[in-house]
C-alpha positions in Angstrom: 0.0 0.0 0.0 1.3 3.5 -0.9 0.2 6.9 0.4 -0.8 9.8 -1.7 1.7 12.0 0.0 0.7 15.2 -1.8 -2.8 15.0 -0.3 -1.7 14.7 3.3 -0.5 18.3 3.9 2.9 17.2 5.1 5.9 19.5 5.1 7.8 19.2 1.8 10.9 17.7 3.4 8.8 14.9 5.0 6.8 14.2 1.9 10.1 13.8 -0.1 11.6 11.6 2.6 8.5 9.3 2.6 8.7 9.0 -1.2 12.3 7.9 -0.8 11.5 5.5 2.0 8.8 3.8 -0.1 11.6 2.0 -1.9 12.0 0.0 1.4 8.8 0.5 3.3 5.1 0.0 2.7 3.3 2.7 4.6 0.0 1.7 6.3 -1.3 4.8 8.1 -0.5 8.1 9.8 -1.0 7.4 13.5 -3.3 9.5 15.6 -0.6 9.4 18.3 1.8 11.6 16.4 1.9 14.6 18.7 4.9 17.0 18.4 5.5 15.5 14.9 4.2 12.8 12.5 4.1 9.1 13.4 3.6 6.5 10.6 3.1 2.7 10.8 5.0 0.9 8.0 6.3 -2.5 6.9 10.0 -3.0 6.0 9.9 -5.3 3.0 13.6 -6.1 3.3 13.5 -7.5 6.9 9.8 -8.4 6.9 9.1 -6.3 10.0 6.4 -3.9 11.0 7.9 -0.6 12.3 6.9 2.9 13.5 8.5 5.9 11.8 8.4 9.2 13.6 9.3 12.6 12.1 9.8 15.4 14.6 10.9 19.0 14.5 14.4 19.6 16.0 15.7 22.8 14.5 15.4 24.9 17.7 19.2 25.3 18.0 19.2 23.1 21.2 17.9 19.7 20.6 20.1 18.9 17.6 19.0 15.3 16.9 19.0 14.3 20.5 16.0 12.0 20.3 17.5 9.1 18.3 20.9 9.7 19.8 19.3 9.3 23.3 17.4 6.2 22.4 20.4 4.5 20.7 22.9 5.2 23.4 21.0 4.2 26.5 20.9 0.5 26.1 18.1 -0.5 28.5 15.5 -3.2 28.1 12.9 -0.5 29.0 13.9 1.9 26.2 12.8 1.1 22.7 15.4 0.1 20.1 16.2 2.6 17.3 16.5 0.7 14.0 17.4 3.8 11.9 17.6 7.5 12.3 18.3 10.4 9.9 18.1 14.2 9.4 15.3 15.3 7.1 16.2 18.6 5.5 17.2 21.5 7.8 14.4 21.3 10.3 13.2 17.7 10.7 14.6 14.4 11.8 13.2 10.9 11.8 13.8 7.6 13.5 12.5 4.1 13.1 11.6 1.8 15.9 9.9 -1.6 16.2 6.1 -1.5 16.1 4.4 -2.5 19.4 1.0 -4.1 18.8 -0.3 -3.1 22.2 0.3 0.5 21.5 0.9 3.0 24.3 0.1 2.5 28.0 -3.1 4.5 27.8 -4.4 2.3 25.0 -3.3 -0.9 26.8 -5.1 0.1 29.9 -8.4 0.5 28.0 -8.5 -3.3 27.6 -6.3 -4.5 30.5 -6.6 -3.7 34.2 -3.4 -4.0 36.1 -3.2 -6.2 39.2 -1.3 -4.9 42.2 1.9 -6.9 41.8 1.8 -6.4 38.1 1.6 -2.6 38.6 4.6 -2.7 40.9 6.6 -4.8 38.5 5.7 -2.6 35.5 6.8 0.5 37.3 10.0 -1.1 38.5 10.9 -1.9 34.9 10.0 1.6 33.9 12.4 3.0 36.6 15.1 0.7 35.2 14.9 2.6 31.9 14.8 6.0 33.7 17.9 5.0 35.7 19.7 4.2 32.5 18.7 7.6 31.0 19.9 9.4 34.1 23.2 7.5 34.0 23.7 9.0 30.6 23.0 12.5 31.9 19.5 12.8 30.4 16.2 13.8 32.0 13.1 12.8 30.1 10.6 15.5 31.3 7.5 13.9 29.7 7.0 10.5 31.3 3.3 9.8 30.9 1.3 6.8 29.7 0.9 8.2 26.2 4.7 8.2 25.8 5.2 4.7 27.2 4.7 1.8 24.8 3.9 -1.7 26.0 6.0 -4.5 24.5 4.5 -7.7 23.2 5.3 -9.4 26.5 3.6 -6.5 28.5 6.7 -4.6 29.6 7.2 -0.8 29.4 9.2 0.8 26.7 10.1 4.5 26.9 9.5 5.6 23.4 9.1 9.4 23.0 12.2 11.5 23.6 11.0 14.8 22.2 11.3 16.5 25.5 14.6 14.9 26.6 17.4 17.3 27.6 21.0 16.7 28.7 21.8 18.0 32.2 25.0 20.1 31.7 28.0 19.0 33.6 28.3 20.7 36.9 24.5 21.5 37.0 21.6 19.6 38.5 18.7 20.9 36.4 17.4 22.1 33.0 14.4 24.1 32.0 11.0 22.6 32.7 9.0 21.2 29.7 5.9 22.9 28.5 4.3 19.6 27.7 2.0 17.4 29.8 0.6 20.0 32.3 -1.1 17.2 34.3 2.2 15.4 34.9 4.3 18.5 35.4 6.2 18.5 38.7 5.3 21.3 41.1 8.8 22.8 41.1 8.6 23.2 37.3 5.4 25.3 37.8 7.1 27.5 40.4 10.7 27.9 39.2 10.6 26.6 35.6 13.4 24.1 36.6 13.5 20.4 36.1 15.8 17.8 37.5 15.9 14.0 37.8 13.4 14.0 40.6 10.9 15.4 38.2 11.1 12.1 36.3 10.5 10.2 39.5 7.5 12.3 40.3 6.0 11.4 36.9 6.8 7.7 37.5 5.0 8.0 40.8 1.9 9.3 39.0 2.1 6.4 36.5 2.3 4.0 39.5 -0.8 5.7 41.0 -2.7 5.1 37.8 -1.6 1.5 37.4 -2.6 0.6 40.9 -6.0 2.0 40.1 -6.0 5.6 41.2 -8.3 8.1 39.4 -6.5 10.7 37.4 -9.0 12.2 34.9 -7.7 13.5 31.5 -10.7 15.8 31.2 -9.2 19.0 32.4 -12.5 20.6 33.5 -12.6 18.0 36.3 -9.8 20.0 38.0 -11.8 23.2 38.0 -13.9 24.4 40.9 -17.5 25.6 40.2 -16.4 29.2 40.0 -13.5 28.3 37.7 -15.8 26.3 35.4 -18.0 29.3 35.2 -15.1 31.5 34.3 -13.9 28.9 31.8 -17.2 28.9 30.0 -17.1 32.7 29.6 -13.7 32.7 28.0 -13.5 32.7 24.2 -9.8 32.5 23.7 -8.2 29.0 23.8 -5.0 30.3 25.3 -6.9 32.0 28.2 -8.8 28.8 28.8 -5.5 26.8 28.8 -4.0 29.2 31.3 -7.0 28.9 33.6 -6.7 25.1 33.6 -3.0 25.3 34.0 -3.3 27.4 37.1 -5.9 25.1 38.6 -3.7 22.1 38.1 -0.6 24.0 39.3 -2.5 24.8 42.6 -3.4 21.2 43.2 0.0 19.9 42.3 1.9 22.4 44.5 -0.6 21.8 47.3 -0.1 18.1 47.1 -3.8 17.4 46.3 -3.6 16.4 42.6 -3.6 12.7 43.4 -6.6 11.5 45.3 -5.1 8.6 47.3 -8.7 7.7 48.5 -9.5 6.8 44.9 -7.2 3.8 45.0 -8.9 0.4 45.2 -9.8 -1.0 48.6 -7.0 -3.6 48.5 -4.2 -1.1 48.0 -2.1 -1.6 51.1 -0.6 1.2 53.2 3.0 0.4 52.2 2.1 0.9 48.5 0.3 4.2 49.3 3.3 5.4 51.2 5.5 4.8 48.2 3.1 6.7 45.9 2.9 9.6 48.4 6.7 9.8 48.6 7.3 9.6 44.9 4.7 12.3 44.1 5.5 14.6 47.0 5.2 18.2 46.1 8.6 18.9 47.8 11.3 17.3 45.6 13.6 16.9 48.7 11.0 14.5 50.2 10.8 12.3 47.1 13.0 9.4 46.2 16.3 11.0 45.2 17.2 8.5 42.5 15.5 6.0 40.3 17.4 3.0 41.7 16.2 3.7 45.3 12.6 4.0 44.0 13.0 0.8 42.0 14.6 -1.1 44.9 11.7 -0.1 47.2 9.2 -1.5 44.7 11.2 -4.7 44.2 11.4 -5.3 48.0 7.7 -4.8 48.4 6.4 -6.9 45.5 6.4 -10.3 47.2 5.2 -8.8 50.5 1.8 -7.7 49.1 -1.1 -9.9 48.2 -1.3 -10.7 44.5 -4.6 -8.9 43.7 -5.7 -9.3 40.1 -8.9 -8.7 38.2 -11.3 -11.3 36.8 -14.0 -9.7 34.6 -13.6 -6.6 36.7 -13.8 -8.4 40.1 -10.8 -8.1 42.4 -9.4 -11.5 43.1 -6.5 -12.3 45.5 -4.3 -15.2 44.2 -2.0 -17.5 46.1 -0.1 -20.6 45.2 -3.1 -22.9 45.7 -6.2 -20.7 46.1 -8.1 -17.6 45.0 -10.0 -15.3 47.4 -12.6 -12.6 47.0 -14.5 -10.4 49.3 -18.3 -10.1 49.0 -20.8 -8.1 51.0 -21.8 -4.5 51.8 -21.7 -2.0 54.6 -19.8 -3.5 57.5 -20.7 -7.1 56.8 -18.2 -8.7 54.4 -17.3 -12.4 54.0 -14.3 -14.1 52.3 -14.9 -16.7 49.7 -12.2 -19.1 48.6 -11.8 -21.1 45.4 -9.4 -24.1 45.4 -10.3 -25.1 41.9 -13.7 -26.5 42.8 -15.8 -23.3 43.0 -16.3 -20.4 45.4 -17.2 -21.3 49.0 -17.2 -19.3 52.2 -14.3 -20.0 54.5 -15.5 -22.1 57.4 -15.2 -20.4 60.8 -14.5 -16.9 59.3 -17.4 -14.7 60.5 -18.7 -11.6 58.6 -16.7 -8.6 59.5 -15.4 -5.3 58.1 -13.6 -5.3 54.8 -10.4 -4.2 56.5 -10.6 -7.2 58.8 -11.3 -9.5 55.8 -8.3 -8.1 53.9 -6.1 -9.1 56.9 -7.6 -12.6 56.9 -6.8 -13.0 53.2 -3.2 -11.7 53.8 -2.7 -14.3 56.5 -3.7 -17.0 54.1 -2.1 -15.7 50.9 1.1 -14.6 52.5 1.8 -17.2 55.3 5.5 -16.2 55.6 4.8 -12.5 56.1 
């Protein structure tokens, strides 16, 4: 399949490059996920592989082809491979990466709900990639689900490096990114600065979402009643954006952006403590490096009950049984399935859900 490049309204340099690439690639579509550039899905006829080809603007005098250089030099299992990269004219660059059928993390979460241990493991792998970036002297500045691909085996791949900057030697920070208002660290709002702890803040937000915390993407949900009224009276899109930005800034700087109470009932306190620390409004109170954050998650993984979802129902899984809590109000019971159907556990009386969570932990984590 070939594209009618002339009808797509692409910059001339990109159109000419696509025509050249068609000698090797069959282009399938222009992806809707091509923010800050153009993202195409294509098939390499030579190696018989489906790939993603991204074109992005880099002629700002600073970035200078940093995106593919960053990807190619990091060498982490959690950073996507770069198969090819090139300059395109004087203002654009392109790079080619493997195509991931699961798409980005937002898309993956639309059809897959993470279990508790799975969320911890996924975030730990993400932090492994972040640690590798930091070791090379980079900060990402835009770690959000839309910029994280999910590999065919369900692991994270940091895939969009359009906001990456190199921290100059002898300095600890760079300018804050103008992207991703919702994920922007509080200090970037206040000082316009960004350091490695900003990446860890964003990883904490991703962890919060994976465990099941509510973080709406509809910006009006962050506005008060009076702010919504003011928003509706504004006609200029920039003025509306600034109103939303201020509302999110106030919540982020006040430490109220993440509603910990929205986490599912089975999220234990030790997981909540990690999320609170990672997303603390004060960068000095966060994890100070990715390895420390990752090690905390790894140490915790086998000490929490393995909660998963079965058709939307939370199920605790152990080596030989499954457990679920049913009931309402203050009267909950635990049911167990040993492979022969769900049955109430004999001798375990109805009680509060908190008490039943402890009863499950005693059975599912006998050594803890």
